[in-house]
A tleap script that builds the chain and sets N, CA, C and O, in Angstrom:
source leaprc.protein.ff14SB
mol = sequence {
  NMET PRO LYS ARG HIE HIE PRO TYR ALA ALA
  GLY GLY HIE ARG GLY TRP SER VAL GLY SER
  ASN SER LEU THR SER ALA GLY GLN SER GLU
  LEU LEU ARG ASP LEU GLY ARG GLN LEU GLN
  GLN LYS TYR GLN ASN ILE LEU LYS GLU PRO
  ALA PRO ASP SER ILE LYS GLN LEU LEU GLU
  ARG LEU GLU ARG SER ARG PRO HIE ASP GLU
  ASP GLY ASN CLEU
}
set mol.1.N position { -17.063 -19.490 -0.439 }
set mol.1.CA position { -15.278 -19.722 -0.107 }
set mol.1.C position { -15.736 -18.003 0.783 }
set mol.1.O position { -16.593 -17.130 0.920 }
set mol.2.N position { -14.432 -18.454 1.147 }
set mol.2.CA position { -13.982 -17.174 2.225 }
set mol.2.C position { -13.853 -16.053 1.474 }
set mol.2.O position { -14.284 -16.177 0.328 }
set mol.3.N position { -13.248 -14.657 1.848 }
set mol.3.CA position { -13.227 -13.422 1.261 }
set mol.3.C position { -11.842 -13.514 1.185 }
set mol.3.O position { -11.279 -14.354 1.887 }
set mol.4.N position { -11.045 -12.619 0.273 }
set mol.4.CA position { -9.199 -12.626 0.439 }
set mol.4.C position { -9.243 -11.681 0.703 }
set mol.4.O position { -10.022 -10.881 0.186 }
set mol.5.N position { -8.212 -11.329 1.848 }
set mol.5.CA position { -7.463 -9.701 1.848 }
set mol.5.C position { -6.973 -9.030 1.066 }
set mol.5.O position { -6.135 -9.572 0.346 }
set mol.6.N position { -7.210 -7.852 0.895 }
set mol.6.CA position { -6.905 -7.396 -0.079 }
set mol.6.C position { -5.831 -6.096 0.958 }
set mol.6.O position { -6.186 -5.761 2.088 }
set mol.7.N position { -5.003 -5.734 0.524 }
set mol.7.CA position { -4.354 -5.292 0.792 }
set mol.7.C position { -4.612 -3.778 1.048 }
set mol.7.O position { -4.460 -3.372 2.201 }
set mol.8.N position { -4.957 -2.982 0.154 }
set mol.8.CA position { -5.523 -1.745 -0.079 }
set mol.8.C position { -7.356 -2.545 0.488 }
set mol.8.O position { -8.175 -2.999 -0.311 }
set mol.9.N position { -7.482 -2.504 1.585 }
set mol.9.CA position { -9.072 -3.161 1.723 }
set mol.9.C position { -8.847 -1.581 3.107 }
set mol.9.O position { -7.863 -0.993 3.556 }
set mol.10.N position { -10.417 -1.459 3.331 }
set mol.10.CA position { -9.912 -0.148 4.758 }
set mol.10.C position { -10.490 -1.304 5.583 }
set mol.10.O position { -11.457 -2.025 5.337 }
set mol.11.N position { -9.221 -1.291 7.149 }
set mol.11.CA position { -9.822 -1.796 8.097 }
set mol.11.C position { -9.187 -3.354 7.818 }
set mol.11.O position { -9.298 -3.964 8.882 }
set mol.12.N position { -8.636 -4.121 6.901 }
set mol.12.CA position { -7.663 -4.827 7.241 }
set mol.12.C position { -8.432 -6.152 6.647 }
set mol.12.O position { -7.940 -6.681 5.651 }
set mol.13.N position { -9.819 -6.792 7.319 }
set mol.13.CA position { -10.166 -7.637 7.423 }
set mol.13.C position { -11.969 -8.030 6.559 }
set mol.13.O position { -12.929 -8.719 6.905 }
set mol.14.N position { -11.701 -7.258 5.485 }
set mol.14.CA position { -12.246 -7.243 4.612 }
set mol.14.C position { -11.808 -7.445 3.761 }
set mol.14.O position { -10.580 -7.442 3.663 }
set mol.15.N position { -12.644 -7.723 2.717 }
set mol.15.CA position { -12.591 -7.796 1.236 }
set mol.15.C position { -12.884 -7.101 0.574 }
set mol.15.O position { -13.715 -6.444 1.200 }
set mol.16.N position { -12.784 -6.624 -0.561 }
set mol.16.CA position { -12.329 -4.948 -1.814 }
set mol.16.C position { -13.325 -5.288 -2.635 }
set mol.16.O position { -13.548 -6.412 -3.083 }
set mol.17.N position { -14.286 -3.697 -2.943 }
set mol.17.CA position { -14.270 -4.035 -4.413 }
set mol.17.C position { -14.081 -2.747 -5.397 }
set mol.17.O position { -13.896 -1.688 -4.796 }
set mol.18.N position { -14.095 -2.694 -6.539 }
set mol.18.CA position { -13.984 -1.636 -6.856 }
set mol.18.C position { -14.557 -0.265 -6.222 }
set mol.18.O position { -13.980 0.778 -5.917 }
set mol.19.N position { -15.551 -0.555 -6.160 }
set mol.19.CA position { -16.476 0.487 -5.492 }
set mol.19.C position { -15.169 1.101 -4.203 }
set mol.19.O position { -14.226 0.413 -3.814 }
set mol.20.N position { -15.477 2.550 -3.744 }
set mol.20.CA position { -15.130 3.525 -2.818 }
set mol.20.C position { -15.141 3.039 -1.993 }
set mol.20.O position { -14.116 3.191 -1.329 }
set mol.21.N position { -16.356 2.001 -1.305 }
set mol.21.CA position { -17.355 1.990 0.275 }
set mol.21.C position { -15.157 1.059 0.733 }
set mol.21.O position { -14.335 1.717 1.371 }
set mol.22.N position { -14.904 -0.082 0.306 }
set mol.22.CA position { -13.655 -0.439 1.183 }
set mol.22.C position { -12.953 -0.184 1.044 }
set mol.22.O position { -12.141 -0.885 1.647 }
set mol.23.N position { -12.227 1.047 0.158 }
set mol.23.CA position { -11.124 1.388 -0.281 }
set mol.23.C position { -10.920 2.844 0.672 }
set mol.23.O position { -11.843 3.658 0.697 }
set mol.24.N position { -9.530 3.118 1.511 }
set mol.24.CA position { -9.041 4.578 1.769 }
set mol.24.C position { -8.491 5.299 1.166 }
set mol.24.O position { -7.384 4.914 0.791 }
set mol.25.N position { -8.989 6.879 0.691 }
set mol.25.CA position { -8.158 7.155 0.001 }
set mol.25.C position { -6.920 7.030 -0.227 }
set mol.25.O position { -6.653 7.468 -1.347 }
set mol.26.N position { -5.820 6.538 0.448 }
set mol.26.CA position { -4.598 6.775 0.828 }
set mol.26.C position { -4.755 4.768 0.422 }
set mol.26.O position { -3.654 4.220 0.368 }
set mol.27.N position { -5.384 4.288 0.296 }
set mol.27.CA position { -5.653 2.601 -0.122 }
set mol.27.C position { -6.053 3.044 -1.527 }
set mol.27.O position { -5.316 2.413 -2.286 }
set mol.28.N position { -7.024 3.977 -2.374 }
set mol.28.CA position { -7.492 4.211 -4.040 }
set mol.28.C position { -6.115 4.605 -4.639 }
set mol.28.O position { -5.867 4.337 -5.814 }
set mol.29.N position { -5.155 5.283 -3.788 }
set mol.29.CA position { -4.228 6.351 -4.688 }
set mol.29.C position { -2.785 5.212 -4.866 }
set mol.29.O position { -1.786 5.287 -5.581 }
set mol.30.N position { -3.207 4.256 -3.929 }
set mol.30.CA position { -1.344 2.531 -4.036 }
set mol.30.C position { -2.631 1.357 -4.825 }
set mol.30.O position { -2.068 0.603 -5.619 }
set mol.31.N position { -3.781 1.174 -4.753 }
set mol.31.CA position { -4.396 0.958 -5.589 }
set mol.31.C position { -3.654 1.694 -7.455 }
set mol.31.O position { -2.965 1.214 -8.356 }
set mol.32.N position { -4.168 2.717 -7.257 }
set mol.32.CA position { -3.829 2.727 -9.071 }
set mol.32.C position { -2.705 3.281 -9.241 }
set mol.32.O position { -2.401 2.993 -10.399 }
set mol.33.N position { -1.804 3.974 -8.749 }
set mol.33.CA position { -0.060 3.527 -8.318 }
set mol.33.C position { -0.356 2.012 -9.322 }
set mol.33.O position { -0.302 1.829 -10.539 }
set mol.34.N position { -0.640 1.202 -8.301 }
set mol.34.CA position { 0.274 -0.358 -8.053 }
set mol.34.C position { -0.575 -0.502 -9.727 }
set mol.34.O position { 0.304 -0.542 -10.588 }
set mol.35.N position { -1.714 -0.567 -10.229 }
set mol.35.CA position { -2.072 -0.702 -11.499 }
set mol.35.C position { -1.260 0.317 -12.606 }
set mol.35.O position { -1.026 -0.076 -13.749 }
set mol.36.N position { -0.957 1.346 -12.244 }
set mol.36.CA position { -0.422 1.993 -13.155 }
set mol.36.C position { 1.496 1.542 -13.565 }
set mol.36.O position { 2.214 1.894 -14.501 }
set mol.37.N position { 1.704 0.832 -12.613 }
set mol.37.CA position { 3.504 0.475 -12.852 }
set mol.37.C position { 2.638 -1.097 -13.765 }
set mol.37.O position { 2.857 -1.475 -14.916 }
set mol.38.N position { 1.741 -1.661 -12.817 }
set mol.38.CA position { 1.600 -2.731 -14.021 }
set mol.38.C position { 1.490 -3.178 -15.327 }
set mol.38.O position { 1.920 -4.236 -15.786 }
set mol.39.N position { 0.621 -1.915 -16.138 }
set mol.39.CA position { 0.116 -1.452 -17.407 }
set mol.39.C position { 1.382 -1.275 -17.558 }
set mol.39.O position { 1.981 -2.254 -18.003 }
set mol.40.N position { 2.439 0.330 -17.174 }
set mol.40.CA position { 3.596 0.129 -17.971 }
set mol.40.C position { 4.616 -1.031 -18.546 }
set mol.40.O position { 5.098 -1.241 -19.659 }
set mol.41.N position { 4.739 -1.819 -17.008 }
set mol.41.CA position { 5.231 -3.376 -17.083 }
set mol.41.C position { 4.403 -4.112 -18.237 }
set mol.41.O position { 5.131 -4.206 -19.225 }
set mol.42.N position { 3.470 -4.523 -18.404 }
set mol.42.CA position { 3.195 -5.439 -19.596 }
set mol.42.C position { 3.572 -4.487 -21.119 }
set mol.42.O position { 4.112 -4.801 -22.180 }
set mol.43.N position { 2.929 -3.093 -20.538 }
set mol.43.CA position { 2.802 -2.087 -22.272 }
set mol.43.C position { 4.559 -1.719 -22.411 }
set mol.43.O position { 4.938 -2.100 -23.518 }
set mol.44.N position { 5.101 -1.423 -22.027 }
set mol.44.CA position { 6.311 -1.441 -22.737 }
set mol.44.C position { 7.017 -1.201 -23.619 }
set mol.44.O position { 7.656 -0.231 -24.026 }
set mol.45.N position { 6.754 -2.719 -24.036 }
set mol.45.CA position { 7.468 -2.625 -25.856 }
set mol.45.C position { 6.281 -2.267 -26.430 }
set mol.45.O position { 6.482 -2.907 -27.462 }
set mol.46.N position { 5.265 -1.797 -26.603 }
set mol.46.CA position { 4.556 -0.566 -27.322 }
set mol.46.C position { 4.581 0.696 -27.212 }
set mol.46.O position { 4.553 1.570 -28.078 }
set mol.47.N position { 4.653 0.767 -25.772 }
set mol.47.CA position { 5.056 1.906 -25.571 }
set mol.47.C position { 5.900 3.209 -26.266 }
set mol.47.O position { 5.582 4.396 -26.344 }
set mol.48.N position { 7.350 2.346 -26.833 }
set mol.48.CA position { 7.993 2.663 -27.132 }
set mol.48.C position { 8.396 2.409 -28.403 }
set mol.48.O position { 9.506 2.814 -28.746 }
set mol.49.N position { 7.395 1.545 -29.520 }
set mol.49.CA position { 6.899 2.080 -30.864 }
set mol.49.C position { 6.540 2.787 -31.161 }
set mol.49.O position { 5.690 3.269 -30.412 }
set mol.50.N position { 6.811 3.535 -32.502 }
set mol.50.CA position { 6.711 4.640 -33.169 }
set mol.50.C position { 4.790 5.067 -33.315 }
set mol.50.O position { 3.969 4.150 -33.330 }
set mol.51.N position { 4.640 5.580 -33.347 }
set mol.51.CA position { 2.814 6.107 -33.892 }
set mol.51.C position { 3.016 5.624 -34.703 }
set mol.51.O position { 4.145 5.244 -35.013 }
set mol.52.N position { 1.752 5.417 -35.514 }
set mol.52.CA position { 1.088 4.860 -36.559 }
set mol.52.C position { 0.713 6.374 -37.359 }
set mol.52.O position { -0.016 7.243 -36.881 }
set mol.53.N position { 1.440 6.441 -38.749 }
set mol.53.CA position { 0.769 7.573 -39.336 }
set mol.53.C position { -0.009 8.038 -39.317 }
set mol.53.O position { 0.104 9.262 -39.386 }
set mol.54.N position { -0.580 7.797 -39.273 }
set mol.54.CA position { -2.614 8.319 -39.522 }
set mol.54.C position { -2.270 9.072 -37.849 }
set mol.54.O position { -1.950 10.257 -37.952 }
set mol.55.N position { -2.297 8.593 -36.546 }
set mol.55.CA position { -1.833 8.888 -35.406 }
set mol.55.C position { -1.205 10.431 -35.443 }
set mol.55.O position { -1.676 11.476 -34.994 }
set mol.56.N position { 0.181 10.141 -36.231 }
set mol.56.CA position { 1.026 11.623 -36.365 }
set mol.56.C position { 0.029 13.036 -37.191 }
set mol.56.O position { -0.012 14.261 -37.086 }
set mol.57.N position { -0.676 11.957 -38.023 }
set mol.57.CA position { -1.086 13.224 -38.755 }
set mol.57.C position { -2.261 14.128 -38.689 }
set mol.57.O position { -2.618 15.104 -39.348 }
set mol.58.N position { -2.983 13.159 -37.172 }
set mol.58.CA position { -3.670 13.443 -36.331 }
set mol.58.C position { -3.355 14.362 -35.709 }
set mol.58.O position { -4.016 15.392 -35.842 }
set mol.59.N position { -2.328 14.334 -34.880 }
set mol.59.CA position { -1.870 14.932 -33.766 }
set mol.59.C position { -1.499 16.121 -34.536 }
set mol.59.O position { -1.791 17.205 -34.032 }
set mol.60.N position { -0.788 16.104 -35.898 }
set mol.60.CA position { -0.660 17.524 -36.137 }
set mol.60.C position { -1.428 18.767 -36.546 }
set mol.60.O position { -1.118 19.945 -36.372 }
set mol.61.N position { -2.821 18.085 -37.304 }
set mol.61.CA position { -3.914 18.964 -37.515 }
set mol.61.C position { -4.188 19.342 -35.817 }
set mol.61.O position { -4.261 20.487 -35.373 }
set mol.62.N position { -4.297 18.272 -35.141 }
set mol.62.CA position { -4.613 19.190 -33.468 }
set mol.62.C position { -3.829 19.964 -33.157 }
set mol.62.O position { -4.280 20.742 -32.317 }
set mol.63.N position { -2.673 20.175 -33.473 }
set mol.63.CA position { -1.300 20.996 -33.194 }
set mol.63.C position { -1.829 22.078 -33.869 }
set mol.63.O position { -2.248 23.020 -33.196 }
set mol.64.N position { -1.887 22.119 -35.073 }
set mol.64.CA position { -2.363 23.286 -36.387 }
set mol.64.C position { -3.450 24.288 -36.109 }
set mol.64.O position { -3.489 25.472 -36.445 }
set mol.65.N position { -4.802 23.192 -35.056 }
set mol.65.CA position { -6.116 24.109 -35.262 }
set mol.65.C position { -5.630 24.699 -33.903 }
set mol.65.O position { -6.568 25.483 -33.761 }
set mol.66.N position { -4.833 24.909 -32.766 }
set mol.66.CA position { -4.840 25.266 -31.501 }
set mol.66.C position { -4.516 26.608 -31.571 }
set mol.66.O position { -3.373 26.911 -31.916 }
set mol.67.N position { -5.463 27.611 -31.256 }
set mol.67.CA position { -4.373 28.796 -31.144 }
set mol.67.C position { -3.066 29.186 -30.124 }
set mol.67.O position { -2.986 28.982 -28.912 }
set mol.68.N position { -2.118 29.789 -30.990 }
set mol.68.CA position { -1.015 30.660 -30.571 }
set mol.68.C position { -0.983 31.798 -30.492 }
set mol.68.O position { -1.513 32.574 -31.286 }
set mol.69.N position { -0.328 32.098 -29.477 }
set mol.69.CA position { -0.047 33.922 -29.575 }
set mol.69.C position { 0.958 34.507 -30.610 }
set mol.69.O position { 1.088 33.928 -31.689 }
set mol.70.N position { 1.744 35.735 -30.303 }
set mol.70.CA position { 2.297 36.385 -31.422 }
set mol.70.C position { 3.799 35.462 -31.530 }
set mol.70.O position { 4.545 35.463 -32.509 }
set mol.71.N position { 3.990 34.749 -30.346 }
set mol.71.CA position { 5.682 34.183 -30.109 }
set mol.71.C position { 4.931 32.442 -30.733 }
set mol.71.O position { 5.716 31.501 -30.618 }
set mol.72.N position { 4.136 32.254 -31.072 }
set mol.72.CA position { 3.712 30.749 -31.045 }
set mol.72.C position { 3.413 30.586 -29.944 }
set mol.72.O position { 2.829 31.646 -29.717 }
set mol.73.N position { 3.375 30.031 -29.054 }
set mol.73.CA position { 3.328 28.990 -27.477 }
set mol.73.C position { 1.152 29.397 -27.533 }
set mol.73.O position { 0.273 30.184 -27.884 }
set mol.74.N position { 1.464 28.124 -26.886 }
set mol.74.CA position { -0.148 27.690 -27.046 }
set mol.74.C position { -0.204 28.950 -25.618 }
set mol.74.O position { -1.277 29.230 -25.084 }
savepdb mol mol.pdb
quit
């Protein structure tokens, strides 16, 4: 089976892999941006849901444990 061309592949005539050996740095950046867009699209409804109470409590505990200056800033 012939290798398929991937738009992010360096050189344009080779297949690509997750390894950095076949992607230019620009190709890697574009691949990550594209992946991010796809993930946001797929999970946008979940991202809009409120966090579970256990997560909210954990975040509150972490916030209280962070050192603050006299004005309350981090």
